[in-house]
ChimeraX commands (.cxc) that place a marker at each C-alpha (Angstrom):
marker #1 position -8.83,-8.80,14.98 radius 0.5
marker #1 position -8.56,-5.43,16.73 radius 0.5
marker #1 position -9.95,-1.96,16.09 radius 0.5
marker #1 position -8.48,1.52,16.48 radius 0.5
marker #1 position -11.11,4.20,16.97 radius 0.5
marker #1 position -9.59,7.49,15.81 radius 0.5
marker #1 position -12.30,10.11,16.04 radius 0.5
marker #1 position -14.91,9.22,13.43 radius 0.5
marker #1 position -12.60,6.68,11.76 radius 0.5
marker #1 position -12.72,3.00,12.76 radius 0.5
marker #1 position -9.61,1.15,11.54 radius 0.5
marker #1 position -9.61,-2.62,11.86 radius 0.5
marker #1 position -6.32,-4.47,11.90 radius 0.5
marker #1 position -4.67,-7.80,12.70 radius 0.5
marker #1 position -1.39,-8.33,14.54 radius 0.5
marker #1 position 0.36,-11.64,13.92 radius 0.5
marker #1 position 3.72,-12.86,15.19 radius 0.5
marker #1 position 6.37,-11.12,17.22 radius 0.5
marker #1 position 9.59,-9.26,16.48 radius 0.5
marker #1 position 10.51,-6.12,14.55 radius 0.5
marker #1 position 7.25,-4.71,13.15 radius 0.5
marker #1 position 6.13,-4.91,9.53 radius 0.5
marker #1 position 3.19,-2.80,8.32 radius 0.5
marker #1 position 1.18,-4.53,5.58 radius 0.5
marker #1 position -0.83,-2.61,3.00 radius 0.5
marker #1 position -2.99,-5.06,1.11 radius 0.5
marker #1 position -3.95,-5.23,-2.57 radius 0.5
marker #1 position -7.48,-4.59,-3.82 radius 0.5
marker #1 position -7.42,-0.99,-4.99 radius 0.5
marker #1 position -9.88,1.10,-2.97 radius 0.5
marker #1 position -11.02,-2.16,-1.32 radius 0.5
marker #1 position -7.59,-2.75,0.26 radius 0.5
marker #1 position -8.22,-5.09,3.20 radius 0.5
marker #1 position -5.91,-7.45,5.07 radius 0.5
marker #1 position -7.89,-10.59,4.18 radius 0.5
marker #1 position -7.12,-10.02,0.49 radius 0.5
marker #1 position -3.58,-11.27,1.01 radius 0.5
marker #1 position -5.08,-14.76,1.02 radius 0.5
marker #1 position -4.67,-16.21,-2.43 radius 0.5
marker #1 position -1.95,-13.79,-3.53 radius 0.5
marker #1 position 1.14,-15.37,-5.13 radius 0.5
marker #1 position 3.20,-14.41,-2.08 radius 0.5
marker #1 position 1.41,-13.88,1.24 radius 0.5
marker #1 position 3.42,-11.89,3.80 radius 0.5
marker #1 position 1.03,-12.81,6.60 radius 0.5
marker #1 position 2.15,-16.43,6.46 radius 0.5
marker #1 position 5.67,-15.78,5.19 radius 0.5
marker #1 position 6.71,-13.21,7.80 radius 0.5
marker #1 position 4.71,-13.77,10.98 radius 0.5
marker #1 position 7.19,-16.37,12.23 radius 0.5
marker #1 position 9.93,-13.76,12.54 radius 0.5
marker #1 position 8.19,-10.38,12.65 radius 0.5
marker #1 position 5.30,-8.55,14.28 radius 0.5
marker #1 position 3.07,-8.29,11.22 radius 0.5
marker #1 position 0.45,-5.52,11.31 radius 0.5
marker #1 position -2.17,-5.82,8.58 radius 0.5
marker #1 position -4.81,-3.11,8.28 radius 0.5
marker #1 position -8.04,-2.55,6.39 radius 0.5
marker #1 position -7.98,0.92,4.83 radius 0.5
marker #1 position -10.88,3.19,5.72 radius 0.5
marker #1 position -14.12,2.15,4.02 radius 0.5
marker #1 position -12.56,-1.15,2.96 radius 0.5
marker #1 position -12.98,-4.54,4.61 radius 0.5
marker #1 position -14.00,-3.98,8.22 radius 0.5
marker #1 position -12.88,-0.34,8.46 radius 0.5
marker #1 position -15.16,2.66,8.17 radius 0.5
marker #1 position -14.79,6.41,8.13 radius 0.5
marker #1 position -16.14,9.64,6.73 radius 0.5
marker #1 position -15.66,10.62,3.10 radius 0.5
marker #1 position -15.21,14.16,1.83 radius 0.5
marker #1 position -14.69,15.93,-1.47 radius 0.5
marker #1 position -11.25,17.04,-0.26 radius 0.5
marker #1 position -10.06,13.52,0.59 radius 0.5
marker #1 position -7.09,12.02,-1.22 radius 0.5
marker #1 position -3.92,10.01,-0.70 radius 0.5
marker #1 position -2.90,12.11,2.30 radius 0.5
marker #1 position -6.08,11.03,4.09 radius 0.5
marker #1 position -4.89,7.42,4.01 radius 0.5
marker #1 position -1.32,8.33,4.91 radius 0.5
marker #1 position -2.62,9.96,8.09 radius 0.5
marker #1 position -4.62,6.84,8.92 radius 0.5
marker #1 position -1.61,4.59,8.43 radius 0.5
marker #1 position 0.72,6.72,10.53 radius 0.5
marker #1 position -1.96,7.16,13.21 radius 0.5
marker #1 position -2.29,3.38,13.51 radius 0.5
marker #1 position 1.47,3.03,13.97 radius 0.5
marker #1 position 1.33,5.74,16.64 radius 0.5
marker #1 position -1.56,3.94,18.36 radius 0.5
marker #1 position 0.47,0.73,18.45 radius 0.5
marker #1 position 3.60,2.46,19.69 radius 0.5
marker #1 position 5.56,1.60,16.54 radius 0.5
marker #1 position 8.29,4.17,16.01 radius 0.5
marker #1 position 10.01,2.35,13.13 radius 0.5
marker #1 position 9.10,-0.63,10.96 radius 0.5
marker #1 position 9.33,-2.24,7.56 radius 0.5
marker #1 position 6.43,-1.69,5.16 radius 0.5
marker #1 position 5.18,-4.24,2.62 radius 0.5
marker #1 position 2.45,-3.36,0.14 radius 0.5
marker #1 position 0.89,-4.69,-3.04 radius 0.5
marker #1 position -1.08,-3.00,-5.83 radius 0.5
marker #1 position -2.43,0.25,-4.33 radius 0.5
marker #1 position 0.10,-0.42,-1.60 radius 0.5
marker #1 position 2.74,0.98,-3.98 radius 0.5
marker #1 position 1.37,4.53,-3.96 radius 0.5
marker #1 position 0.52,4.23,-0.28 radius 0.5
marker #1 position 4.12,3.24,0.47 radius 0.5
marker #1 position 5.56,6.12,-1.54 radius 0.5
marker #1 position 3.21,8.45,0.33 radius 0.5
marker #1 position 4.56,7.14,3.62 radius 0.5
marker #1 position 8.19,7.32,2.53 radius 0.5
marker #1 position 7.67,10.90,1.37 radius 0.5
marker #1 position 5.80,12.00,4.51 radius 0.5
marker #1 position 7.78,10.15,7.19 radius 0.5
marker #1 position 10.87,8.40,5.77 radius 0.5
marker #1 position 12.52,8.15,9.18 radius 0.5
marker #1 position 9.86,5.68,10.32 radius 0.5
marker #1 position 10.59,2.98,7.75 radius 0.5
marker #1 position 13.64,0.73,7.75 radius 0.5
marker #1 position 12.81,-0.69,4.32 radius 0.5
marker #1 position 9.97,-1.14,1.84 radius 0.5
marker #1 position 8.81,-4.08,-0.25 radius 0.5
marker #1 position 6.62,-2.95,-3.16 radius 0.5
marker #1 position 4.71,-5.69,-4.99 radius 0.5
marker #1 position 3.33,-4.89,-8.47 radius 0.5
marker #1 position 2.61,-1.21,-7.72 radius 0.5
marker #1 position -0.32,0.61,-9.26 radius 0.5
marker #1 position 0.74,3.38,-11.62 radius 0.5
marker #1 position -0.48,5.52,-14.48 radius 0.5
marker #1 position 0.39,4.46,-18.02 radius 0.5
marker #1 position -2.51,4.78,-20.50 radius 0.5
marker #1 position -4.85,3.22,-17.92 radius 0.5
marker #1 position -6.51,6.15,-16.15 radius 0.5
marker #1 position -10.02,5.16,-17.23 radius 0.5
marker #1 position -9.51,1.73,-15.69 radius 0.5
marker #1 position -8.59,3.45,-12.40 radius 0.5
marker #1 position -11.70,5.63,-12.63 radius 0.5
marker #1 position -13.85,2.55,-13.26 radius 0.5
marker #1 position -12.33,0.76,-10.28 radius 0.5
marker #1 position -12.99,3.78,-8.07 radius 0.5
marker #1 position -16.58,4.06,-9.31 radius 0.5
marker #1 position -17.22,0.39,-8.54 radius 0.5
marker #1 position -16.01,0.97,-4.99 radius 0.5
marker #1 position -18.26,4.00,-4.65 radius 0.5
marker #1 position -21.19,1.81,-5.66 radius 0.5
marker #1 position -20.38,-0.47,-2.73 radius 0.5
marker #1 position -20.25,2.26,-0.05 radius 0.5
marker #1 position -22.31,5.23,-1.26 radius 0.5
marker #1 position -25.42,4.22,0.71 radius 0.5
marker #1 position -23.41,4.91,3.88 radius 0.5
marker #1 position -22.35,8.36,2.64 radius 0.5
marker #1 position -25.56,10.00,1.45 radius 0.5
marker #1 position -24.13,13.47,2.13 radius 0.5
marker #1 position -21.71,13.05,-0.80 radius 0.5
marker #1 position -22.91,14.55,-4.09 radius 0.5
marker #1 position -21.81,13.31,-7.51 radius 0.5
marker #1 position -19.50,16.33,-7.67 radius 0.5
marker #1 position -17.97,15.41,-4.31 radius 0.5
marker #1 position -17.23,11.86,-5.47 radius 0.5
marker #1 position -15.68,13.21,-8.68 radius 0.5
marker #1 position -13.44,15.53,-6.67 radius 0.5
marker #1 position -12.30,12.66,-4.47 radius 0.5
marker #1 position -11.69,10.43,-7.50 radius 0.5
marker #1 position -9.63,13.16,-9.17 radius 0.5
marker #1 position -7.50,13.60,-6.05 radius 0.5
marker #1 position -6.73,9.89,-6.09 radius 0.5
marker #1 position -6.31,9.10,-9.78 radius 0.5
marker #1 position -5.58,12.27,-11.79 radius 0.5
marker #1 position -1.86,12.16,-10.98 radius 0.5
marker #1 position 1.00,10.60,-12.89 radius 0.5
marker #1 position 3.58,7.85,-12.43 radius 0.5
marker #1 position 3.13,6.32,-8.96 radius 0.5
marker #1 position 0.56,9.01,-7.97 radius 0.5
marker #1 position 1.87,9.95,-4.51 radius 0.5
marker #1 position 5.43,10.94,-5.40 radius 0.5
marker #1 position 7.07,12.70,-8.30 radius 0.5
marker #1 position 10.10,11.32,-10.10 radius 0.5
marker #1 position 12.22,13.83,-8.19 radius 0.5
marker #1 position 10.81,12.68,-4.84 radius 0.5
marker #1 position 11.43,9.03,-5.68 radius 0.5
marker #1 position 15.01,9.86,-6.71 radius 0.5
marker #1 position 15.50,11.53,-3.32 radius 0.5
marker #1 position 14.10,8.55,-1.39 radius 0.5
marker #1 position 17.01,6.67,0.22 radius 0.5
marker #1 position 14.91,4.00,1.97 radius 0.5
marker #1 position 16.05,0.50,0.89 radius 0.5
marker #1 position 13.38,-0.81,-1.47 radius 0.5
marker #1 position 12.58,-4.14,-3.10 radius 0.5
marker #1 position 10.26,-3.83,-6.11 radius 0.5
marker #1 position 8.48,-6.91,-7.51 radius 0.5
marker #1 position 7.46,-6.06,-11.06 radius 0.5
marker #1 position 3.86,-5.77,-12.17 radius 0.5
marker #1 position 2.81,-6.52,-15.72 radius 0.5
marker #1 position -0.87,-5.79,-16.37 radius 0.5
marker #1 position -3.35,-2.96,-16.88 radius 0.5
marker #1 position -3.54,-1.81,-13.26 radius 0.5
marker #1 position 0.09,-2.57,-12.40 radius 0.5
marker #1 position 2.06,-1.56,-15.49 radius 0.5
marker #1 position 5.56,-2.87,-15.94 radius 0.5
marker #1 position 6.73,0.66,-16.67 radius 0.5
marker #1 position 5.82,1.85,-13.17 radius 0.5
marker #1 position 7.82,-0.88,-11.47 radius 0.5
marker #1 position 10.82,-0.37,-13.73 radius 0.5
marker #1 position 10.85,3.40,-13.33 radius 0.5
marker #1 position 10.41,3.19,-9.56 radius 0.5
marker #1 position 13.37,0.81,-9.29 radius 0.5
marker #1 position 15.49,2.89,-11.67 radius 0.5
marker #1 position 14.88,6.18,-9.85 radius 0.5
marker #1 position 15.08,5.12,-6.20 radius 0.5
marker #1 position 18.79,5.04,-5.33 radius 0.5
marker #1 position 18.59,2.00,-3.03 radius 0.5
marker #1 position 16.07,-0.08,-4.96 radius 0.5
marker #1 position 16.28,-3.61,-6.34 radius 0.5
marker #1 position 13.93,-4.90,-9.06 radius 0.5
marker #1 position 12.71,-8.50,-9.23 radius 0.5
marker #1 position 11.17,-9.20,-12.64 radius 0.5
marker #1 position 10.00,-12.79,-12.22 radius 0.5
marker #1 position 8.44,-13.75,-8.89 radius 0.5
marker #1 position 4.86,-15.03,-9.15 radius 0.5
marker #1 position 5.08,-18.74,-9.83 radius 0.5
marker #1 position 7.16,-21.88,-9.86 radius 0.5
marker #1 position 10.83,-21.72,-8.98 radius 0.5
marker #1 position 10.77,-17.92,-9.21 radius 0.5
marker #1 position 8.17,-17.77,-6.43 radius 0.5
marker #1 position 10.20,-20.09,-4.21 radius 0.5
marker #1 position 13.26,-17.95,-4.79 radius 0.5
marker #1 position 11.28,-14.76,-4.18 radius 0.5
marker #1 position 10.35,-15.82,-0.66 radius 0.5
marker #1 position 14.04,-16.07,0.15 radius 0.5
marker #1 position 14.78,-12.76,-1.56 radius 0.5
marker #1 position 12.19,-10.92,0.54 radius 0.5
marker #1 position 13.11,-12.53,3.84 radius 0.5
marker #1 position 16.81,-11.92,3.16 radius 0.5
marker #1 position 16.14,-8.31,2.23 radius 0.5
marker #1 position 14.13,-7.63,5.37 radius 0.5
marker #1 position 16.69,-9.38,7.58 radius 0.5
marker #1 position 19.46,-7.28,6.08 radius 0.5
marker #1 position 17.63,-4.06,6.92 radius 0.5
marker #1 position 16.19,-5.00,10.30 radius 0.5
marker #1 position 17.80,-2.85,13.01 radius 0.5
marker link #1:1,2 radius 0.2
marker link #1:2,3 radius 0.2
marker link #1:3,4 radius 0.2
marker link #1:4,5 radius 0.2
marker link #1:5,6 radius 0.2
marker link #1:6,7 radius 0.2
marker link #1:7,8 radius 0.2
marker link #1:8,9 radius 0.2
marker link #1:9,10 radius 0.2
marker link #1:10,11 radius 0.2
marker link #1:11,12 radius 0.2
marker link #1:12,13 radius 0.2
marker link #1:13,14 radius 0.2
marker link #1:14,15 radius 0.2
marker link #1:15,16 radius 0.2
marker link #1:16,17 radius 0.2
marker link #1:17,18 radius 0.2
marker link #1:18,19 radius 0.2
marker link #1:19,20 radius 0.2
marker link #1:20,21 radius 0.2
marker link #1:21,22 radius 0.2
marker link #1:22,23 radius 0.2
marker link #1:23,24 radius 0.2
marker link #1:24,25 radius 0.2
marker link #1:25,26 radius 0.2
marker link #1:26,27 radius 0.2
marker link #1:27,28 radius 0.2
marker link #1:28,29 radius 0.2
marker link #1:29,30 radius 0.2
marker link #1:30,31 radius 0.2
marker link #1:31,32 radius 0.2
marker link #1:32,33 radius 0.2
marker link #1:33,34 radius 0.2
marker link #1:34,35 radius 0.2
marker link #1:35,36 radius 0.2
marker link #1:36,37 radius 0.2
marker link #1:37,38 radius 0.2
marker link #1:38,39 radius 0.2
marker link #1:39,40 radius 0.2
marker link #1:40,41 radius 0.2
marker link #1:41,42 radius 0.2
marker link #1:42,43 radius 0.2
marker link #1:43,44 radius 0.2
marker link #1:44,45 radius 0.2
marker link #1:45,46 radius 0.2
marker link #1:46,47 radius 0.2
marker link #1:47,48 radius 0.2
marker link #1:48,49 radius 0.2
marker link #1:49,50 radius 0.2
marker link #1:50,51 radius 0.2
marker link #1:51,52 radius 0.2
marker link #1:52,53 radius 0.2
marker link #1:53,54 radius 0.2
marker link #1:54,55 radius 0.2
marker link #1:55,56 radius 0.2
marker link #1:56,57 radius 0.2
marker link #1:57,58 radius 0.2
marker link #1:58,59 radius 0.2
marker link #1:59,60 radius 0.2
marker link #1:60,61 radius 0.2
marker link #1:61,62 radius 0.2
marker link #1:62,63 radius 0.2
marker link #1:63,64 radius 0.2
marker link #1:64,65 radius 0.2
marker link #1:65,66 radius 0.2
marker link #1:66,67 radius 0.2
marker link #1:67,68 radius 0.2
marker link #1:68,69 radius 0.2
marker link #1:69,70 radius 0.2
marker link #1:70,71 radius 0.2
marker link #1:71,72 radius 0.2
marker link #1:72,73 radius 0.2
marker link #1:73,74 radius 0.2
marker link #1:74,75 radius 0.2
marker link #1:75,76 radius 0.2
marker link #1:76,77 radius 0.2
marker link #1:77,78 radius 0.2
marker link #1:78,79 radius 0.2
marker link #1:79,80 radius 0.2
marker link #1:80,81 radius 0.2
marker link #1:81,82 radius 0.2
marker link #1:82,83 radius 0.2
marker link #1:83,84 radius 0.2
marker link #1:84,85 radius 0.2
marker link #1:85,86 radius 0.2
marker link #1:86,87 radius 0.2
marker link #1:87,88 radius 0.2
marker link #1:88,89 radius 0.2
marker link #1:89,90 radius 0.2
marker link #1:90,91 radius 0.2
marker link #1:91,92 radius 0.2
marker link #1:92,93 radius 0.2
marker link #1:93,94 radius 0.2
marker link #1:94,95 radius 0.2
marker link #1:95,96 radius 0.2
marker link #1:96,97 radius 0.2
marker link #1:97,98 radius 0.2
marker link #1:98,99 radius 0.2
marker link #1:99,100 radius 0.2
marker link #1:100,101 radius 0.2
marker link #1:101,102 radius 0.2
marker link #1:102,103 radius 0.2
marker link #1:103,104 radius 0.2
marker link #1:104,105 radius 0.2
marker link #1:105,106 radius 0.2
marker link #1:106,107 radius 0.2
marker link #1:107,108 radius 0.2
marker link #1:108,109 radius 0.2
marker link #1:109,110 radius 0.2
marker link #1:110,111 radius 0.2
marker link #1:111,112 radius 0.2
marker link #1:112,113 radius 0.2
marker link #1:113,114 radius 0.2
marker link #1:114,115 radius 0.2
marker link #1:115,116 radius 0.2
marker link #1:116,117 radius 0.2
marker link #1:117,118 radius 0.2
marker link #1:118,119 radius 0.2
marker link #1:119,120 radius 0.2
marker link #1:120,121 radius 0.2
marker link #1:121,122 radius 0.2
marker link #1:122,123 radius 0.2
marker link #1:123,124 radius 0.2
marker link #1:124,125 radius 0.2
marker link #1:125,126 radius 0.2
marker link #1:126,127 radius 0.2
marker link #1:127,128 radius 0.2
marker link #1:128,129 radius 0.2
marker link #1:129,130 radius 0.2
marker link #1:130,131 radius 0.2
marker link #1:131,132 radius 0.2
marker link #1:132,133 radius 0.2
marker link #1:133,134 radius 0.2
marker link #1:134,135 radius 0.2
marker link #1:135,136 radius 0.2
marker link #1:136,137 radius 0.2
marker link #1:137,138 radius 0.2
marker link #1:138,139 radius 0.2
marker link #1:139,140 radius 0.2
marker link #1:140,141 radius 0.2
marker link #1:141,142 radius 0.2
marker link #1:142,143 radius 0.2
marker link #1:143,144 radius 0.2
marker link #1:144,145 radius 0.2
marker link #1:145,146 radius 0.2
marker link #1:146,147 radius 0.2
marker link #1:147,148 radius 0.2
marker link #1:148,149 radius 0.2
marker link #1:149,150 radius 0.2
marker link #1:150,151 radius 0.2
marker link #1:151,152 radius 0.2
marker link #1:152,153 radius 0.2
marker link #1:153,154 radius 0.2
marker link #1:154,155 radius 0.2
marker link #1:155,156 radius 0.2
marker link #1:156,157 radius 0.2
marker link #1:157,158 radius 0.2
marker link #1:158,159 radius 0.2
marker link #1:159,160 radius 0.2
marker link #1:160,161 radius 0.2
marker link #1:161,162 radius 0.2
marker link #1:162,163 radius 0.2
marker link #1:163,164 radius 0.2
marker link #1:164,165 radius 0.2
marker link #1:165,166 radius 0.2
marker link #1:166,167 radius 0.2
marker link #1:167,168 radius 0.2
marker link #1:168,169 radius 0.2
marker link #1:169,170 radius 0.2
marker link #1:170,171 radius 0.2
marker link #1:171,172 radius 0.2
marker link #1:172,173 radius 0.2
marker link #1:173,174 radius 0.2
marker link #1:174,175 radius 0.2
marker link #1:175,176 radius 0.2
marker link #1:176,177 radius 0.2
marker link #1:177,178 radius 0.2
marker link #1:178,179 radius 0.2
marker link #1:179,180 radius 0.2
marker link #1:180,181 radius 0.2
marker link #1:181,182 radius 0.2
marker link #1:182,183 radius 0.2
marker link #1:183,184 radius 0.2
marker link #1:184,185 radius 0.2
marker link #1:185,186 radius 0.2
marker link #1:186,187 radius 0.2
marker link #1:187,188 radius 0.2
marker link #1:188,189 radius 0.2
marker link #1:189,190 radius 0.2
marker link #1:190,191 radius 0.2
marker link #1:191,192 radius 0.2
marker link #1:192,193 radius 0.2
marker link #1:193,194 radius 0.2
marker link #1:194,195 radius 0.2
marker link #1:195,196 radius 0.2
marker link #1:196,197 radius 0.2
marker link #1:197,198 radius 0.2
marker link #1:198,199 radius 0.2
marker link #1:199,200 radius 0.2
marker link #1:200,201 radius 0.2
marker link #1:201,202 radius 0.2
marker link #1:202,203 radius 0.2
marker link #1:203,204 radius 0.2
marker link #1:204,205 radius 0.2
marker link #1:205,206 radius 0.2
marker link #1:206,207 radius 0.2
marker link #1:207,208 radius 0.2
marker link #1:208,209 radius 0.2
marker link #1:209,210 radius 0.2
marker link #1:210,211 radius 0.2
marker link #1:211,212 radius 0.2
marker link #1:212,213 radius 0.2
marker link #1:213,214 radius 0.2
marker link #1:214,215 radius 0.2
marker link #1:215,216 radius 0.2
marker link #1:216,217 radius 0.2
marker link #1:217,218 radius 0.2
marker link #1:218,219 radius 0.2
marker link #1:219,220 radius 0.2
marker link #1:220,221 radius 0.2
marker link #1:221,222 radius 0.2
marker link #1:222,223 radius 0.2
marker link #1:223,224 radius 0.2
marker link #1:224,225 radius 0.2
marker link #1:225,226 radius 0.2
marker link #1:226,227 radius 0.2
marker link #1:227,228 radius 0.2
marker link #1:228,229 radius 0.2
marker link #1:229,230 radius 0.2
marker link #1:230,231 radius 0.2
marker link #1:231,232 radius 0.2
marker link #1:232,233 radius 0.2
marker link #1:233,234 radius 0.2
marker link #1:234,235 radius 0.2
marker link #1:235,236 radius 0.2
marker link #1:236,237 radius 0.2
marker link #1:237,238 radius 0.2
marker link #1:238,239 radius 0.2
view
C-alpha cells in the first residue's frame, strides 16, 4: 500500500508486478476501491501482475482515499485524480482496465487524454437505461457513509454533485459522437443487470471503431476463455 498526497487529496494505491503499466479502476460505484476486485469473476490483480506493473487505486472518498467534496464536483474531478496519480508515478502511457463505474471513468480518460492509453478493457460498464433512480440511490447510500466527514456540504450541494455524476446519458462521460471518435483499442465485457445494462455495453462496442465485445465471460468455460482473451488483447497492444 502507498499513498499519494496531492494537496488536500490523499489517494491510496497498490502497485503489484512489473512490466508495462496497467491502471486499474475498481468496481463498487462511488465506493470504487482496489480491494473490491477480490471476489469478482475475473480479477486483474491476480491475472495480470505476473506480466505487468498493475496500479490499483482507491478513488477519492472510497476505500482508504480521502479528499474534499464540493457542489461543483463531477466526473472530471476523478479524471484529474487518476491522471495526477499516473503523473506522480511517472507513467506516460499504460493500459487501463475498469469495471462497473470504471466504464465511465475510462471513457473520461480516453476523452481527456487518449494519447496516454495503449488500450482499454471495460468490464460491465455502468450506463443509463431506465435506471437513473437506482444510480441516485447508490449515490445517496455513499453519501450516508461519508457525510460526517463533510459537514460543510448542504443538501443542495450533495444534490448538485449527484446531478453532475448521474444526470447524463449513455455512458455518462462521453457522448455517442465522442465514443465514435475514440480510436483506442477497446475490449468490452458485456454487463446484463440494472446498474450495468446490456444496452450500454453493446452500444459502446458498436460505436467505438476499434472495440471488441465479449458477451459471455463470467463463469465456467467462458471465464477460462476470457482470461486468455484479455491477456491476448493486452499483449497485442503493449508497445
